[in-house]
C-alpha positions in Angstrom: -1.6 -25.2 12.7 -3.7 -26.5 9.9 -3.1 -25.0 6.4 -5.9 -25.1 3.9 -6.3 -23.8 0.4 -9.9 -23.9 -0.6 -10.7 -23.4 -4.2 -14.2 -21.9 -4.1 -16.0 -19.1 -2.3 -18.3 -21.5 -0.6 -15.5 -23.6 0.7 -13.7 -20.6 2.2 -17.0 -19.5 3.9 -17.4 -23.0 5.2 -13.9 -23.1 6.7 -14.6 -19.8 8.5 -18.0 -21.0 9.8 -16.7 -24.3 11.1 -13.7 -22.6 12.8 -15.9 -19.9 14.3 -18.4 -22.5 15.7 -15.4 -24.4 17.2 -13.8 -21.4 18.8 -10.7 -21.7 16.5 -8.7 -18.8 15.1 -8.1 -18.3 11.4 -5.5 -16.2 9.6 -6.2 -15.4 6.0 -3.2 -15.2 3.7 -2.5 -14.7 0.0 1.1 -15.2 -1.0 2.3 -14.6 2.5 4.6 -11.7 1.4 3.5 -9.4 4.4 2.7 -11.9 7.2 5.5 -10.3 9.2 3.7 -6.9 9.4 1.9 -5.9 12.6 2.0 -7.3 16.1 3.4 -10.9 16.3 0.3 -12.9 17.1 0.1 -16.5 18.3 0.0 -19.0 15.5 -3.6 -19.5 14.4 -5.4 -22.7 14.5 -6.1 -22.5 10.8 -4.1 -20.7 8.1 -6.4 -20.1 5.1 -4.7 -19.4 1.8 -6.6 -17.7 -1.1 -4.0 -18.6 -3.8 -6.3 -21.2 -5.3 -8.8 -18.3 -6.2 -6.6 -17.4 -9.2 -9.0 -16.5 -12.0 -9.5 -13.2 -13.8 -13.3 -13.5 -14.0 -13.9 -10.5 -16.3 -11.8 -8.0 -18.2 -14.1 -5.4 -19.6 -11.6 -3.4 -21.7 -14.2 -1.1 -23.2 -15.4 -0.1 -19.7 -11.9 0.0 -18.1 -13.0 -2.5 -15.4 -12.1 -6.0 -14.3 -13.2 -8.6 -11.8 -10.5 -10.7 -10.2 -10.5 -13.4 -7.6 -8.4 -12.6 -4.5 -5.6 -15.0 -5.2 -4.7 -13.6 -8.6 -1.0 -12.4 -8.6 -0.9 -8.7 -9.2 2.0 -9.1 -11.7 0.0 -11.6 -13.7 -3.0 -9.3 -13.8 -0.9 -6.4 -15.1 0.4 -8.6 -18.0 -3.2 -9.3 -19.0 -4.2 -5.7 -18.8 -1.1 -4.5 -20.6 -2.2 -6.6 -23.6 -5.1 -4.1 -24.0 -2.8 -1.1 -23.2 -4.4 -0.8 -19.8 -3.2 -1.1 -16.2 -4.4 -1.5 -12.7 -2.8 1.6 -11.2 -1.1 -0.2 -8.3 2.6 -0.6 -8.1 3.6 -1.7 -4.6 6.8 -3.6 -3.9 5.7 -7.1 -4.4 7.8 -8.9 -1.8 11.3 -10.5 -1.3 12.0 -13.4 -3.5 8.3 -13.5 -4.6 8.1 -10.5 -6.8 5.4 -12.1 -9.0 3.4 -13.6 -6.2 1.8 -10.8 -4.2 -2.0 -11.2 -4.7 -4.6 -8.6 -5.4 -6.4 -9.6 -2.2 -3.3 -9.3 -0.2 -2.5 -5.9 -1.6 -6.0 -4.6 -0.8 -6.0 -6.2 2.7 -2.8 -4.5 3.6 -3.5 -1.2 1.8 -0.1 -1.4 0.1 0.8 1.0 -2.6 3.7 2.6 -4.6 4.6 5.7 -6.5 1.4 5.6 -8.7 -0.6 6.5 -5.6 0.3 10.2 -6.4 -2.1 10.3 -9.3 -4.4 7.3 -8.9 -4.9 6.9 -5.2 -4.5 3.9 -2.8 -6.0 0.4 -3.3 -9.3 1.5 -1.6 -9.7 4.2 -4.3 -9.5 1.7 -7.2 -11.9 -0.9 -6.0 -15.5 -0.7 -7.2 -16.9 -3.7 -5.4 -15.8 -6.7 -3.3 -17.0 -10.1 -2.4 -16.0 -11.3 1.1 -16.6 -14.3 3.4 -17.5 -13.6 7.0 -16.8 -15.7 10.0 -20.4 -16.9 10.3 -20.2 -18.4 6.8 -22.0 -15.5 5.1 -20.8 -14.5 1.6 -21.4 -10.7 1.3 -21.1 -8.5 -1.8 -20.8 -4.7 -1.9 -20.5 -2.2 -4.8 -20.5 -3.3 -8.4 -18.3 -3.4 -11.5 -19.2 -0.1 -13.1 -17.6 3.2 -12.0 -20.9 5.0 -11.5 -22.3 2.5 -9.0 -22.2 3.9 -5.5 -25.1 2.0 -4.0 -24.8 -0.3 -0.9 -22.6 -0.6 2.1 -19.0 0.1 1.1 -17.4 -3.1 2.5 -14.4 -2.6 0.2 -13.1 0.5 2.0 -13.6 -1.3 5.4 -11.6 -4.3 4.2 -8.8 -2.2 2.7 -6.1 -2.2 5.3 -8.0 -4.6 7.6 -5.2 -7.2 7.5 -7.8 -10.0 7.4 -9.3 -9.1 10.8 -12.9 -8.7 9.4 -13.1 -11.8 7.1 -11.6 -13.1 3.8 -11.6 -11.2 0.6 -12.9 -13.5 -2.2 -12.9 -11.2 -5.3 -12.6 -7.6 -6.2 -14.0 -5.4 -9.0 -11.5 -2.7 -10.0 -11.2 0.3 -12.2 -8.4 0.3 -14.8 -6.6 3.1 -16.5 -4.9 3.5 -19.9 -1.2 2.5 -19.7 1.0 5.4 -20.8 2.7 4.5 -24.1 5.9 6.2 -22.9 7.2 7.9 -19.8 9.9 10.4 -18.9 11.2 11.4 -15.5 12.6 14.8 -14.5 15.1 14.8 -11.6 16.4 17.5 -9.4 18.7 17.4 -6.3 19.2 19.5 -3.2 21.1 19.5 0.1 18.7 21.8 1.9 15.6 20.1 3.4 13.5 23.3 3.3 14.3 24.1 -0.3 13.4 20.5 -1.2 10.1 20.8 0.8 9.3 24.1 -1.0 10.0 22.5 -4.4 7.8 19.5 -3.6 4.9 21.8 -2.6 5.4 23.9 -5.8 5.3 20.9 -8.1 2.4 19.4 -6.2 0.3 22.5 -6.8 1.3 23.0 -10.5 -1.0 21.6 -13.2 1.5 19.1 -14.5 -0.6 15.9 -14.5 2.3 13.8 -13.2 2.0 10.0 -13.0 4.2 10.1 -9.9 6.0 12.7 -7.8 8.5 11.1 -5.4 11.4 12.1 -3.2 14.5 10.3 -2.0 16.8 11.4 0.8 20.0 10.0 2.3 22.8 11.5 4.4 21.6 15.1 4.2 21.0 15.2 0.5 18.1 14.2 -1.7 15.9 15.1 -4.6 12.6 14.9 -6.4 11.6 12.5 -9.2 8.6 13.6 -11.4 7.3 11.1 -13.9 5.3 12.2 -16.9 3.3 9.9 -19.2 1.4 10.2 -22.4 2.2 10.7 -26.1 5.0 13.2 -25.6 6.3 12.8 -22.0 9.7 14.3 -22.7 8.2 17.6 -23.7 6.2 17.6 -20.5 9.3 16.6 -18.5 11.1 19.7 -19.8 8.3 21.8 -18.4 8.7 20.1 -15.0 12.5 20.7 -15.2 11.8 24.5 -15.5 9.7 24.4 -12.3 12.5 22.5 -10.5 15.0 25.1 -11.6 12.8 27.9 -10.4 12.4 26.1 -7.1 16.2 26.1 -6.6 17.0 22.4 -7.3 20.3 21.4 -8.8 21.8 18.6 -11.0 18.7 18.7 -13.2 18.2 15.9 -15.7 15.6 14.0 -17.7 15.6 10.3 -18.5 13.2 8.3 -20.7 14.7 5.0 -19.5 13.3 5.6 -16.1 11.9 2.3 -14.9 15.1 1.4 -12.9 14.7 4.7 -11.0 11.2 3.8 -10.0 12.1 0.2 -9.2 14.6 1.6 -6.7 11.9 3.9 -5.2 9.6 0.9 -4.7 12.5 -1.2 -3.4 13.1 1.5 -0.7 9.7 0.5 0.9 10.9 -2.9 2.0 13.9 -4.3 3.8 15.2 -7.7 4.7 17.7 -6.8 7.4 16.7 -3.3 8.7 13.4 -1.7 9.8 10.9 0.1 7.5 8.7 2.8 9.1 5.9 4.3 7.1 5.3 7.9 8.2 2.3 10.0 7.3 2.7 13.7 7.9 1.6 17.0 6.5 3.4 17.7 3.2 4.4 21.1 4.7 6.3 19.2 7.5 8.5 17.3 5.1 11.7 19.1 6.2 11.0 18.0 9.8 10.6 14.4 8.6 13.9 14.6 6.7 15.6 16.0 9.8 14.3 13.1 11.9 15.6 10.7 9.2 19.0 12.2 9.4 19.0 12.0 13.2 18.5 8.3 12.9 21.0 7.8 10.0 18.1 6.5 7.9 17.2 6.7 4.2 13.8 7.8 2.9 11.6 7.4 -0.1 8.1 8.7 -0.4 5.2 10.4 -2.1 6.2 14.1 -2.1 2.7 15.5 -2.5 0.9 13.1 -0.1 3.2 13.3 2.9 3.7 9.5 2.9 7.3 8.4 3.5 9.1 5.1 4.0 12.2 5.3 6.2 14.7 2.5 6.4 16.8 2.5 9.5 18.5 0.4 12.2 15.7 -1.3 14.3 17.3 0.1 17.5 16.6 3.6 16.2 12.9 3.3 15.6 11.9 4.8 19.0 14.3 7.7 18.4 12.8 8.3 15.0 9.2 8.4 16.4 10.2 10.9 19.1 11.7 13.2 16.5 8.8 13.2 14.0 6.7 16.4 13.7 3.6 16.8 15.8 0.5 15.3 14.2 2.3 12.7 12.2 1.7 9.0 12.5 4.1 6.1 12.0 3.7 2.4 11.4 6.5 -0.1 11.6 6.4 -2.5 8.6 9.4 -4.7 8.1 11.2 -5.3 11.4 12.6 -8.1 13.5 10.0 -9.9 15.5 11.7 -8.9 18.8 11.2 -5.2 17.9 7.5 -5.8 16.9 7.0 -7.5 20.3 8.5 -4.7 22.4 7.4 -1.6 20.4 3.8 -1.2 19.1 4.1 -1.3 15.3 1.0 0.7 14.8 1.8 3.6 17.2 -0.7 5.3 19.5 -4.4 5.1 18.6 -6.9 7.5 20.1 -9.6 6.1 22.3 -12.5 7.0 20.0 -10.7 5.5 17.0 -10.0 2.3 18.9 -13.6 2.0 20.0 -14.8 2.4 16.4 -12.4 -0.3 15.3 -13.7 -2.6 18.0 -17.3 -1.9 17.0 -16.6 -2.7 13.3 -14.7 -5.9 14.3 -17.6 -7.0 16.4 -20.1 -6.3 13.6 -18.2 -8.4 11.1 -16.5 -11.0 13.3 -18.3 -11.2 16.6 -16.6 -14.5 17.5 -13.1 -13.0 17.1 -12.2 -15.7 14.6 -10.3 -13.8 12.0 -6.6 -12.9 12.8 -7.1 -12.0 16.5 -4.4 -9.8 18.0 -3.2 -8.3 14.8 -3.8 -4.8 16.0 -2.0 -4.5 19.3 -4.0 -7.4 20.8 -7.1 -5.3 20.9 -8.6 -6.1 17.4 
């Protein structure tokens, strides 16, 4: 396997074009913090790293926008934006032993996110435009760098979560948000899954303008974490606490030193030794997801209002978990031993129409099948 780290857009496009013409496969990588997600594919002929594309091209503080090359570490970008009291509202776990290394291109390509998704959305919702290199050597641009621009083919949303199967992300234009000057988190606990579900739904529907609304569950007991921001977050957190009390939660508390709580929530989305399964289900089905977690002796963190949960469990119990999940839910195995990812489809079942659409998009952007072949169950 040849490893290359081109430093310009044109060089990356050239690598893809030459590889495509020669029938060689290419895997695009950022900081390689999530290369073990998905189906274990054969080693590529070329591994193309984008970490040399490490410039913040623009930071338009007045417009709350920025343009970053794909290899910029997300943690570094956040430091730059924080100097202007701004943030890119993405807070995924950034990898084991490489907490400052996960790149903006890698986060977009894997669709990774954290608790801030509650208020601000997923990576695809924060990207205004994107520049990509396709396998025929074309450099394509879509969108713009102003929030009102909606013209053009929305390549950004196609590349979000594509895991490098459509081409290489070169740069992204993103929307920024004001960084809250202070935060406070209200907490409430419960041993009854249905009471916790009802409380989560009630808080989701209330006009509380929360930065994040998360849940945690382990061994038949869990709770909600509701984070407020702004000029007086403690006052707003007390309001949230009243809603938690009315919903039947116990052990109510408020903390303004809340970053360790949220670091643990993000940390619960990754595992070195066990398996992590991301589950998407209707928020009303949360109690069933919690019951399935208990059945597999797992632990859960997730976005209470969105129905997105991350369950950590023994790899041998993944099949049992999937069979116990509520109807209509989907599950994706993220961190897991390679042996499990070879024997159990990490992506779960995909409907025939959806698979055909994925194949059509793949053929449109990468007809030679150069980019990360086999990542999606060998079919894409």
